[in-house]
C-alpha positions as CSV (number, residue, x, y, z in Angstrom):
1,X,0.4,-13.9,28.0
2,X,1.7,-11.9,31.0
3,X,4.5,-9.9,28.9
4,X,1.8,-9.0,26.6
5,X,-0.5,-7.7,29.3
6,X,1.7,-4.7,30.3
7,X,1.6,-3.8,26.3
8,X,-2.0,-4.0,26.6
9,X,-1.8,-1.7,29.9
10,X,0.4,0.7,28.2
11,X,-2.0,0.9,24.9
12,X,-4.9,1.5,26.9
13,X,-3.2,4.3,29.2
14,X,-1.8,6.2,26.1
15,X,-4.6,5.4,23.4
16,X,-4.4,4.8,19.9
17,X,-2.9,7.6,18.1
18,X,-1.0,8.0,14.9
19,X,0.9,10.7,16.5
20,X,2.2,8.7,19.5
21,X,5.8,8.7,19.1
22,X,6.5,5.1,20.3
23,X,10.1,4.4,19.4
24,X,11.0,7.3,21.5
25,X,9.3,6.4,24.4
26,X,10.5,2.8,24.2
27,X,13.8,3.9,23.9
28,X,13.9,5.7,27.2
29,X,12.8,2.6,28.9
30,X,14.9,0.1,27.1
31,X,14.0,0.0,23.8
32,X,11.6,-2.7,22.1
33,X,12.9,-5.2,24.5
34,X,10.7,-7.7,26.1
35,X,10.7,-5.3,29.6
36,X,10.1,-2.0,27.9
37,X,6.2,-2.0,28.9
38,X,6.8,-3.5,32.2
39,X,9.5,-0.9,33.3
40,X,7.1,2.2,32.5
41,X,4.4,0.4,34.4
42,X,6.8,0.0,37.0
43,X,8.6,3.1,36.9
44,X,7.5,5.9,39.3
45,X,5.9,9.3,38.3
46,X,9.1,10.9,38.8
47,X,10.8,8.4,36.6
48,X,8.3,9.2,34.0
49,X,8.3,12.9,33.7
50,X,12.4,13.1,33.9
51,X,12.1,10.8,30.8
52,X,10.9,13.7,29.0
53,X,8.8,11.7,26.4
54,X,5.3,12.0,27.9
55,X,3.1,15.0,27.6
56,X,1.1,16.0,30.8
57,X,-2.3,14.2,29.9
58,X,-0.2,11.1,28.8
59,X,1.2,11.2,32.5
60,X,-2.1,11.7,34.1
61,X,-3.3,8.5,32.1
62,X,-0.4,6.2,33.1
63,X,-1.2,7.0,36.7
64,X,-4.7,6.4,36.2
65,X,-4.7,3.5,34.1
66,X,-5.5,0.0,36.0
67,X,-3.9,-3.8,34.8
68,X,-7.2,-5.3,35.3
69,X,-8.5,-3.3,32.0
70,X,-5.6,-4.8,30.2
71,X,-6.5,-8.2,31.8
72,X,-10.1,-8.0,30.6
73,X,-8.7,-7.4,27.3
74,X,-6.2,-10.4,27.2
75,X,-8.9,-12.9,28.6
76,X,-11.6,-11.7,26.0
77,X,-8.7,-12.1,23.2
78,X,-8.3,-15.6,24.5
79,X,-11.8,-16.5,24.5
80,X,-12.2,-15.2,21.1
81,X,-9.0,-16.7,19.8
82,X,-7.7,-13.5,18.8
83,X,-3.6,-13.3,18.9
84,X,-2.0,-10.2,20.9
85,X,1.0,-9.1,19.1
86,X,3.6,-6.9,20.6
87,X,6.6,-5.1,19.5
88,X,8.4,-8.2,21.3
89,X,6.1,-10.6,19.9
90,X,8.0,-13.0,17.1
91,X,5.2,-12.3,14.9
92,X,4.9,-8.8,14.9
93,X,5.2,-7.1,11.6
94,X,9.1,-6.3,10.6
95,X,8.4,-3.4,8.6
96,X,6.1,-1.5,11.3
97,X,9.1,-1.5,13.9
98,X,10.5,0.7,11.6
99,X,7.9,3.4,12.0
100,X,8.2,6.1,14.4
101,X,4.4,5.7,15.4
102,X,4.3,2.2,15.3
103,X,1.4,0.4,17.1
104,X,2.4,-0.8,20.8
105,X,0.0,-3.7,20.5
106,X,-2.0,-5.3,17.4
107,X,-5.2,-7.7,17.6
108,X,-5.1,-10.6,14.7
109,X,-7.1,-13.3,13.8
110,X,-5.9,-15.9,11.2
111,X,-2.6,-16.9,10.1
112,X,0.4,-15.1,11.5
113,X,3.0,-16.3,9.2
114,X,2.0,-13.8,6.3
115,X,2.3,-10.8,8.9
116,X,6.0,-11.0,8.6
117,X,6.4,-11.7,4.8
118,X,9.1,-9.6,3.5
119,X,7.2,-8.3,0.6
120,X,3.7,-7.0,1.1
121,X,2.4,-4.6,-1.3
122,X,-0.5,-2.4,-0.5
123,X,-3.7,-2.2,-2.9
124,X,-6.4,0.2,-2.1
125,X,-8.6,3.3,-3.7
126,X,-12.2,4.2,-3.1
127,X,-15.0,2.8,-1.6
128,X,-17.2,4.0,-4.7
129,X,-15.1,2.6,-7.3
130,X,-16.5,1.8,-11.0
131,X,-16.9,-1.5,-12.5
132,X,-13.6,-1.3,-14.5
133,X,-11.4,-0.3,-11.4
134,X,-12.8,-3.1,-9.0
135,X,-12.0,-5.7,-12.3
136,X,-8.5,-4.1,-12.4
137,X,-8.1,-4.1,-8.3
138,X,-8.9,-7.8,-8.6
139,X,-6.7,-9.2,-11.1
140,X,-3.4,-7.0,-10.4
141,X,-3.6,-8.1,-6.9
142,X,-4.4,-11.6,-8.2
143,X,-1.0,-11.1,-10.3
144,X,0.9,-10.1,-7.3
145,X,0.1,-12.9,-5.2
146,X,0.8,-15.2,-7.5
147,X,4.6,-13.8,-7.8
148,X,4.8,-14.2,-4.2
149,X,3.5,-11.1,-2.8
150,X,1.2,-10.6,0.3
151,X,-1.3,-8.0,-0.8
152,X,-2.2,-5.7,2.5
153,X,-5.6,-3.5,2.6
154,X,-8.3,-2.2,4.4
155,X,-11.5,-4.7,4.4
156,X,-13.7,-1.9,3.3
157,X,-16.3,-1.9,0.4
158,X,-14.8,-1.1,-3.1
159,X,-11.0,-1.3,-4.1
160,X,-10.2,-2.9,-0.9
161,X,-12.8,-6.0,-1.0
162,X,-12.1,-6.6,-5.0
163,X,-8.3,-6.4,-3.6
164,X,-8.8,-9.3,-1.1
165,X,-11.2,-11.0,-3.5
166,X,-8.5,-11.1,-5.7
167,X,-6.0,-12.7,-3.9
168,X,-8.5,-15.2,-2.5
169,X,-8.9,-16.6,-6.1
170,X,-5.4,-17.5,-6.2
171,X,-4.4,-20.9,-4.4
172,X,-2.3,-20.5,-1.6
173,X,-2.9,-16.6,-2.2
174,X,-2.3,-14.4,1.1
175,X,-4.2,-11.1,2.1
176,X,-4.0,-8.9,5.4
177,X,-7.0,-6.8,6.1
178,X,-6.1,-3.8,8.3
179,X,-9.4,-2.6,10.1
180,X,-10.3,0.8,11.4
181,X,-12.6,-0.7,14.4
182,X,-12.5,-3.8,17.1
183,X,-12.2,-7.2,15.0
184,X,-15.1,-8.2,17.0
185,X,-17.4,-5.1,16.3
186,X,-20.2,-5.6,13.6
187,X,-19.0,-3.3,10.8
188,X,-20.0,-3.8,7.1
189,X,-21.9,-6.8,8.2
190,X,-22.2,-7.7,4.4
191,X,-18.2,-8.3,4.2
192,X,-18.2,-10.0,7.4
193,X,-18.3,-13.5,5.2
194,X,-14.9,-11.7,3.0
195,X,-13.3,-10.9,6.6
196,X,-13.5,-14.6,7.8
197,X,-12.3,-15.9,4.3
198,X,-9.5,-13.6,4.8
199,X,-8.8,-15.1,8.4
200,X,-8.7,-18.4,6.9
201,X,-5.7,-17.8,4.3
202,X,-4.3,-14.5,5.7
203,X,-4.8,-12.3,8.6
204,X,-7.4,-9.8,9.9
205,X,-5.7,-7.3,12.1
206,X,-6.5,-4.2,14.0
207,X,-5.2,-2.0,16.5
208,X,-8.2,-1.2,18.2
209,X,-9.0,-3.9,20.7
210,X,-12.4,-5.8,20.9
211,X,-15.6,-4.2,20.2
212,X,-13.9,-0.6,19.4
213,X,-16.4,0.8,16.9
214,X,-15.7,2.3,13.8
215,X,-15.6,5.9,14.0
216,X,-14.4,8.7,11.5
217,X,-11.0,9.2,13.0
218,X,-9.9,5.9,13.6
219,X,-9.4,5.3,9.5
220,X,-6.6,8.0,9.1
221,X,-4.8,6.3,12.1
222,X,-5.7,2.9,10.6
223,X,-3.9,3.7,7.3
224,X,-0.3,4.3,8.6
225,X,-0.4,0.7,9.3
226,X,-1.9,-0.4,5.8
227,X,1.1,1.4,3.9
228,X,3.7,0.6,7.1
229,X,3.4,-3.0,6.5
230,X,3.7,-3.1,2.7
231,X,6.8,-2.0,0.8
232,X,4.8,0.0,-1.9
233,X,1.6,1.1,-1.8
234,X,-1.0,1.1,-5.1
235,X,-4.0,3.5,-5.5
236,X,-6.0,2.1,-8.0
237,X,-8.9,4.7,-8.1
238,X,-9.4,7.5,-5.6
239,X,-10.8,10.8,-6.1
240,X,-9.5,13.9,-4.9
241,X,-10.9,13.8,-1.0
242,X,-10.3,9.9,-1.0
243,X,-9.2,8.3,1.9
244,X,-6.8,6.5,-0.1
245,X,-4.8,9.3,-0.5
246,X,-4.0,9.1,3.3
247,X,-2.5,5.9,3.0
248,X,-0.4,7.1,-0.1
249,X,0.8,10.0,1.9
250,X,1.8,7.8,4.7
251,X,3.8,5.5,2.3
252,X,5.8,8.4,1.1
253,X,6.4,9.6,4.5
254,X,7.6,6.0,5.9
255,X,9.7,6.1,2.7
256,X,7.8,3.5,0.9
257,X,7.2,3.4,-2.5
258,X,3.6,4.9,-4.0
259,X,1.8,3.6,-7.3
260,X,-0.7,4.4,-8.9
261,X,-3.0,3.6,-11.8
262,X,-4.1,6.0,-14.1
263,X,-7.4,6.9,-15.0
264,X,-9.9,9.0,-16.9
265,X,-8.4,12.7,-16.8
266,X,-11.7,14.1,-16.6
267,X,-13.3,11.5,-14.5
268,X,-13.3,12.9,-10.5
269,X,-13.0,9.7,-9.0
270,X,-9.5,9.6,-10.9
271,X,-8.4,12.6,-9.7
272,X,-6.2,11.8,-6.7
273,X,-4.6,9.0,-8.2
274,X,-3.8,11.1,-11.7
275,X,-2.3,13.6,-9.1
276,X,0.0,10.9,-7.5
277,X,1.3,10.2,-10.4
278,X,2.0,14.1,-11.6
279,X,3.8,14.5,-8.1
280,X,6.2,11.4,-8.7
281,X,4.1,8.2,-8.0
282,X,5.1,5.1,-10.5
283,X,2.3,4.7,-13.1
284,X,1.2,1.2,-13.1
285,X,0.0,-0.7,-16.2
286,X,0.5,-4.4,-15.2
287,X,1.8,-6.2,-12.2
288,X,5.3,-6.2,-14.0
289,X,5.2,-2.6,-12.9
290,X,4.9,-3.0,-9.4
291,X,7.3,-6.5,-9.4
292,X,10.1,-5.0,-11.4
293,X,11.1,-2.3,-8.3
294,X,11.5,-5.3,-6.0
295,X,12.9,-8.1,-8.4
296,X,16.5,-7.5,-7.4
297,X,16.1,-6.8,-4.1
298,X,13.8,-10.1,-3.1
299,X,14.4,-12.5,-5.8
300,X,14.0,-15.3,-3.2
301,X,10.5,-14.2,-2.7
302,X,9.2,-13.4,-6.2
303,X,8.3,-15.3,-9.1
304,X,8.2,-13.1,-11.7
305,X,7.3,-15.5,-14.6
306,X,3.7,-16.1,-12.6
307,X,3.0,-12.4,-13.2
308,X,0.5,-11.2,-15.8
309,X,2.5,-8.5,-18.1
310,X,-1.0,-7.0,-19.0
311,X,-4.2,-7.5,-16.8
312,X,-7.4,-8.8,-19.0
313,X,-6.8,-10.0,-22.3
314,X,-3.2,-10.2,-23.8
315,X,-3.6,-7.3,-26.0
316,X,-5.3,-4.6,-23.5
317,X,-3.2,-2.9,-20.8
318,X,-5.1,-2.2,-17.5
319,X,-5.9,1.2,-17.8
320,X,-8.8,3.3,-19.4
321,X,-9.1,4.0,-23.2
322,X,-5.4,6.0,-24.0
323,X,-5.4,8.9,-26.3
324,X,-3.0,6.8,-28.7
325,X,-5.2,4.1,-28.9
326,X,-8.1,6.7,-29.7
327,X,-6.1,8.3,-32.0
328,X,-5.2,5.0,-34.3
329,X,-9.0,4.4,-34.4
330,X,-9.8,7.3,-36.2
331,X,-7.3,6.3,-39.2
332,X,-8.3,4.2,-41.7
333,X,-8.0,0.6,-41.4
334,X,-4.9,-0.6,-42.8
335,X,-5.2,-4.2,-44.5
336,X,-4.0,-7.2,-42.0
337,X,-1.1,-8.3,-43.5
338,X,0.5,-4.5,-43.7
339,X,-0.3,-4.4,-39.6
340,X,1.4,-7.7,-38.7
341,X,4.5,-6.4,-40.6
342,X,4.6,-3.2,-39.2
343,X,3.1,-3.2,-35.7
344,X,5.3,-0.7,-34.2
345,X,4.4,2.0,-37.2
346,X,0.6,1.7,-36.4
347,X,1.2,2.2,-32.6
348,X,2.7,5.5,-33.1
349,X,1.2,8.8,-32.7
350,X,0.1,11.1,-35.3
351,X,2.9,13.7,-34.7
352,X,6.1,13.7,-33.2
353,X,6.2,14.6,-29.4
354,X,6.7,18.3,-28.5
355,X,8.1,20.1,-25.4
356,X,9.1,18.1,-22.5
357,X,8.3,15.2,-24.0
358,X,10.4,15.8,-27.5
359,X,13.1,16.9,-25.3
360,X,12.8,13.5,-23.3
361,X,12.7,11.6,-26.4
362,X,15.7,13.0,-27.7
363,X,17.8,12.6,-24.5
364,X,16.7,8.9,-24.5
365,X,17.5,8.2,-28.3
366,X,21.0,8.8,-26.9
367,X,20.8,6.4,-24.0
368,X,18.6,4.9,-21.1
369,X,18.6,7.5,-17.9
370,X,17.6,7.7,-14.3
371,X,14.4,9.7,-13.9
372,X,16.7,12.2,-11.8
373,X,19.0,12.6,-14.6
374,X,16.1,13.3,-16.6
375,X,15.1,15.8,-14.5
376,X,18.5,17.3,-14.0
377,X,19.1,17.6,-17.7
378,X,16.0,19.0,-18.8
379,X,15.5,21.3,-15.6
380,X,12.0,20.4,-14.7
381,X,10.3,19.1,-11.6
382,X,10.0,15.5,-10.7
383,X,6.3,15.6,-11.1
384,X,6.2,17.2,-14.5
385,X,8.6,14.9,-15.9
386,X,6.7,11.9,-14.5
387,X,3.9,13.2,-16.3
388,X,5.9,13.4,-19.5
389,X,7.2,10.1,-19.3
390,X,3.4,8.5,-18.4
391,X,2.5,10.4,-21.5
392,X,5.3,8.9,-23.6
393,X,4.8,5.5,-22.4
394,X,0.9,5.5,-22.9
395,X,1.9,6.4,-26.6
396,X,4.7,3.5,-26.6
397,X,7.3,5.6,-27.3
398,X,9.5,5.1,-23.9
399,X,9.3,2.2,-21.5
400,X,10.6,1.9,-17.8
401,X,13.3,-0.3,-16.9
402,X,13.7,-1.5,-13.3
403,X,15.1,1.0,-11.0
404,X,13.2,4.0,-12.5
405,X,15.6,4.3,-15.7
406,X,13.7,4.9,-19.1
407,X,14.6,3.9,-22.8
408,X,13.1,4.3,-26.0
409,X,10.3,1.5,-26.8
410,X,11.5,-0.4,-29.6
411,X,9.9,-3.9,-30.9
412,X,12.3,-7.2,-29.8
């Protein structure tokens, strides 16, 4: 606890901010090793100034901060059975250490083993989600958890809660809730039972100490931790101004994968997720669309056989009604025997794809191609190519392979 005390002191002095360049500060005083925070505490004002890593305001706060404030926080954590995690702690999430602005301190309650799990997947979305998206988030998270992923989300209402509950329905499933307030603050009391369930099998985590209230500007700060703990972030439903888009933006800036579940093209609550796909996020139709990106990287962690190929009934994708499906419904119903013999023909759209989609189909007819190769051959932007590929996937004409390769979809 003595070592952690200096890290808590440093956090109290510098404050909690996503703009704090933690890596630079710690590197100037010996890296993330066990003495970095203590060295900053012991350093003279001159040494802190010449390091060049502190602003004038930060220097003033360092001079004013008292170790007694950190001692009070540490004492409170001990009484509440909360863990204090610092960059030197064995249970500090490894992926967070890769961030230039990683937290100086994390406060955690629950099982700490899941925090160092190598394959975390963030599942986020709007708080005002419709029933269909709630269902999708729950089943997607459950399927990912069965395959061996730890699901990270924000503990809020809507998609976050659905993701956590989906994991908790899986025996042995682990999920992490990252809060935008102190763990002891009475925020969203209707979700207090859910947070207790999460702590029982996973962990509740916050960068904010004790009873820090849930202020609006805390949540964008919190979002970098949600994406930072995960290899990829899945956005299930998000409007154009949804906070979950900040999480997706953080993921992209951190070099992590971004996924999105497509939704109603004319529904305002799906605009943000649909635009992510337009701009290059991988569309998600099942847990396999996420897992196949990591199958070869983490073979020892994943059990692909336990992931569902479709969320819901075996015949139904997790997406909102697809244009191609609507088109098929308008056609005269063929005899049952004919449908069984020619399922591929029944799934084709009424006319061949035109424009960029037609060009892509012609390219893939020759060989499977990486999305970058498709962009190069067509001369189109990545966003436009992804949009065309998504439409072709929805029509059943192409499918995606691991590593962002695409091929013509044929019956096997």
